N, C-alpha and C positions, 0 to 999 in steps of 0.2 A: 702831862697838866694834871693837877688834882680834881678839874672838873671831868675831868674823862674816865677817872676810876671808877665812877660809881653808876657805868651802863651794863656791867655784871660781866663783861668781854672785853677781850683786846681790842679797842677801835680805834679808826685813824679819822680824821678831818681829810674831806675831799673834795674839791672846788671844780666848776665845770668852766675851763679857759672861755668858752663863748657866752654864756649866759650866767655865770658868776653865782647860779646856786649852790649852795655849799649843802653837806650833804654827811651824816656818821654813818662810816662803813667799818664793819670787820675785818681788822687786819687778814690777808690773804685774797680780801674778795677782789683786789683791782689785777687789772685795768676791769671798769664798767662804762658803758654809755649813759650819760646824763639823760634820765628819764625827765628832765624839763621839757627841754631842747631837741634831744637827741642829736644835735650836730657835731659834739666831739666828747672823747675820753675824760672821766674824769680823772683829776691829778690831786695826789697829795698835798697838802697843805703843812707846810715846814716850817714858815714865819707868822707871826703878826697874830697869832692864835690870841694872843690879849686881846687885842681890838676886836674882835668876835661878839658880837652882844650876850649870847647865852649859850652856855657849852652842856651845861650840865642836865643828866637824863631827864624824860618828863615822868610823871607821877600815873597818868591815866594813858589809855590807848581806848579806840573804841574799833571793836572787831570787823573783820571783812565779813559781813553778814550776807553781800553779794559773793556767791560762790563763784567760784572759777567758770561756772558751766554758767551762770547767768550772764557772766561777763563775754563768755564766748557766743552767747547767743544774741547779746547784744551787739557786739563787732559784726556778727552776719546781717545784722536790721543796717548797722552802719555801713558797710560796703554795697548793699542793696538798691537797685533803681538809679545806677550813675550812670547817664549815659554816657560811651567812650570812656570810662574811668581808667584811671594810669593803669599801667598792667602790674603797678605794684600794691593800685590798691585794692587788695583779694583780701578774704577771712584767713587763710593761710599764712600771710604774711605778716598780716596785723596780729594772729595770736601768738604765731613764734616770737615776736617782739614782747610781748606784755611785759612788765614789770612792776610790778606790787611797790608802792610808794605810802611814807606814813607824811603827811603834811603837819608842824604844829599849829595851835592856838591856844590862847589864855584864857583861862578864866578866873576872875575874881571874886572873894568876899568879901565883905564888908560891912559896916555899922555905920549907921546914917543918922545924927541928929539935926532937924530943921523944923523951921517954920515956914507955911506953905501957904498961899492964896489961889485961886481959882474960881473960875466960872461953873457950876457944874448945872447939866440939862436935866430936864424930868418931861418925859414924853408923856402928852394928851392929847385926846381924841376932840375933836372937833365934828358936829354935824350943821352941814348946811343946806340949801335948795340952790337948785339950777330949774329954769325956765329952759324946755325946751321945746322948738316946732317942729312939726311933722305934717307933711299935704293929706296924710289919710287922717290923722286924730286930733288934727291941731295943736292948740298949746298943753304941755302935760309938765308936771313938779316931780323933778326925781333929787329923792334925797342922798346926800355927797358928804362922807365918812372921810377924813384927813388928818393925818398925825402932825402933829406940832412940838415946840421943845419949850418949854421954861426953864429960863436961865437965871440962878439966882447966884449971888458971890457966896463963897464960902472962905474961910481963914483957919489953920489948927496947926495943932504942933505934932511932929512924925519922928516915931525913934523905933526904926526896923535895922534889921539884920535881912541882907542880901546875900543868899548863895548862888554862885557858878552865874556870873552875868559875863559874858563873851566879850573880850578884846584879840583883836588880830596881833599874831606872833610874825605875821608877813605882811610886808608893804603892798603884794598881790592878793591878800585876803579877799577883800571885795568882787574883785573881778573874776579868783576860784569862786568864790560863793555864787556869783553871777551867772559863770556857767555851768557848777555842778548841783547847783542848789543847797539847801542848810542842810545839816548834820543834825539827827537826832543825840541826845546826850543822854538817855536811859539806858543805856545797857553799856555805859563804860567798865573798862577792868583795867587795875592795876599793872602798870609798866612790867612785864619781864625780859628777861634778855633773850629769850629764843626770837622774841618778836624781829633784830636784827638778823636771823637767819631767813627769815620769809620778805623782809623787806627792807629797803634802803629809808632813812631817816633824814629829811628835809630837814636844818637848824635853822630857828627862829633869825630874821633879821631886825626885829623890834624887841627890846627888852623890856621888863614893864614898867617902868618909868614913861617909854615912849610910848605904850600902847595905853597908857592912865588914859588920856584925852578922849581916845575913843570908848571908854570904858561909862565914863560919865555920864553920855546920852544916856545910855541902857539904864543906868541908874534912877535916872529924872523919871524915865518913862515908865519905870515898876513902882515907882512912887507915885506917880501920877493916877494909875490905875488903881493902885491901895485905896488912896483919896476918893476916889470916884465910886472903890464899892464902898466904901466908908460913909460916903453920905448917901446909898442908897440911889446914888442919880443913874442915869442911862449915859449921860456923855459927860465930858470934861473940855474946857477947853481953857486957853489962858495961865497955865500951870506952871505958877511961878513959888521957887523957895530958896532958900540960905543955909546949903547943909554944910555942913561939918561931917566928915569923913574919917572913923577911927577905926584900928586892927583889921586892915587890910591884909588879907591871903591869896599869894597868886599861886594857880596851878597850871603844869604844862599839858595840852591834852594835845593826842596823837589822831590825825584824822585819816581814815583809809582812800586811798584810790590808785586804780591799775592805769597806768601809763604806757602806750604804743606809739607808733605810729608807720607812715605811708612813704614813700618817695614821689615827689613830683613831677612834672615834665622836666624841669630844669635839675631833679635829682637831689633838691632839696626837702630834706625831713619837715613832714605835716605832723604834729604830735596830734595824738588820739584819747583822753582822757575820759575814764570812766568811774563814778562816785561808787567807790565800795559797799554801801551801805544800803545804795538805791538802784543801783544800776544804769544812774543818766549818763548818758555819753554824749560827750562835747567833741567838736572836732571841724575841720574847713570839710566838706565833701566839695571836691571840683571834678568837671571833667574832664579830658585830656584832649586841649585843643591839636595836640600833634596829630593823636589820633584818629580825632575830627579830619584833620587835613588828610589825613593818609586815605581814610575813605571816600572821602572827597575826590583826591586824586584816581582812584582804583574807578569812580562813577566816570569821571570825564573821558578815563579811557577806553572805557566800555561805551562810550557816547561816541566819543572820536571810531571806535573799531566799526558801529553801527554807520555810523554817516561815510565811511570808506567804503563798506559794502553797497551803501544808498547810491554812491557814487557809479559803483562798477556794473550797479543793475541798471542806472540810467544809461551809460555809454552802450551798454550791451542791448538797452532798451532800443536804440537807433536800427539795430535787426532784429529784434525780438520783441516789438511794441509790449504786448504785455506786460514787461520788464519793467516798463516806466511806469504803472500802478505801483508795483512794488517797492521800486525807488522812491515813489514818493510817501508811500508809507513806511517805508525804512527812516528817509529825512525826518518825517515828525517824530517819529521814535526814539531817531538820535537827538532830538531836541527837546523832547520832554525830558528823556535821562539826565541829558545835561543839564538841564535846570534843577534837578533834583540833587545834583551836586552840593548846590548851594545849604543843602538839608542837615547834614550832620554839622555841620559849623556853625548853622543858628540855633542847633538842638545845645549845643555844647553852649554856646556863648551865652545863650538863655538862662540855661543851669547855673552856670559860675559867677549869675548876678546876684541868685539868691544870697539870701544874709547867711551868716552862719547859723547852722541850726543845733539846736539841743532835743538827743531821740530819749 
């Protein structure tokens, strides 16, 4: 397709049959594991490409300012401190599976003309006096200063150009932003074909037309803030306007991400995501109940052995009375060790009740 010719190198579209994420992949790089779910290998898309929302290359990309060294350090922290961690949840396994990835996001510029109205608030201080009684000194007057807001109506006309209003290019944009944080947009670089040599690129699943509804509130928020500043106010509320938008220009931006995974008790992949700018890590940290149960069984076996030896000592105590004391001590010790078998299971259960962590 003609949309694939602008990527600067020969590329194919690949899809994950498990999660349905679609990627741009250089020819000859297949097969690759899906860096979103890690549950299946990517497969080439050979038909229905005309139905995809957007296939043209991006204009901008945010660089990986979090280096591989930083990512390794964050992985080390992610894998640390997990009681009875799954055997696959270790720094070496996580680092060996790291896949750099770019996620798409829309930026839209536009001109806005509007009539607006709002209430703007101005801070002012009020001094009052409070009477307070103390047993030692009786009644005393204390001066209290508090800040209040004076609200005034305002109306006006607005004609402005706004740049780089963010709009999601993925349905999962809000969830990804909540997990990984907001990306900085002040050091973006023009797209270059060598990006595809270093990382996979996720294709948008929202065209600009579908993303426009999410951009409108950001335009309104930017306009409201400018109107507050123009009024010299400290606050603004009930901002309403009747905008007309013109001159819209859309830019596709790529956001850097490291993705890796570990296998849980059931052998299912658990993705771990690292913000390629800040190094912020998001993933499910879970203890292995199988390892906890295995440890509990070992403790129970030890308790059983102690109990058996105590029985033997008790029987022998019929002939050698001092052994009865040893048998009693051994029985109590066996009981304490046996009760301790529940500790690994309780620790793993309590840890797994924690919410998903962002580190």
